[in-house]
C-alpha positions in Angstrom: 70.8 -95.9 4.2 69.1 -95.3 1.0 65.9 -97.5 0.3 66.1 -98.6 -3.0 62.8 -100.8 -3.0 61.0 -101.4 -6.1 57.3 -101.7 -6.6 56.5 -105.4 -7.2 55.4 -106.1 -10.8 52.0 -107.6 -9.7 49.7 -108.1 -6.9 50.4 -111.6 -5.7 53.1 -113.4 -3.7 55.2 -114.3 -6.7 56.0 -110.7 -7.6 56.9 -110.1 -4.0 58.9 -113.0 -3.9 61.0 -112.0 -6.7 62.2 -109.1 -4.5 63.3 -111.4 -1.6 67.2 -110.8 -1.9 66.7 -107.0 -1.3 64.2 -107.4 1.4 66.6 -109.8 3.1 69.4 -107.4 3.0 67.4 -104.7 4.5 66.2 -107.0 7.3 69.7 -108.0 8.1 71.1 -104.4 7.9 68.3 -103.0 10.2 68.9 -106.0 12.7 72.7 -105.2 12.6 72.0 -101.7 13.5 69.6 -102.4 16.1 72.2 -105.1 18.0 74.9 -102.4 17.7 72.5 -99.8 19.4 71.5 -102.0 22.3 75.0 -102.9 22.8 76.3 -99.2 22.8 73.6 -98.5 25.4 74.5 -101.6 27.6 78.4 -100.6 27.4 77.8 -97.0 29.2 
């Protein structure tokens, strides 16, 4: 995965909230990878 995180435009929560789709996609992807990793270890 390539991290394409942009710097927020300001130093407040509103500037960070504008990036929520990108942050959510990274969280979901890492959770998916973690689930696959745990299940792979459990199958062996």
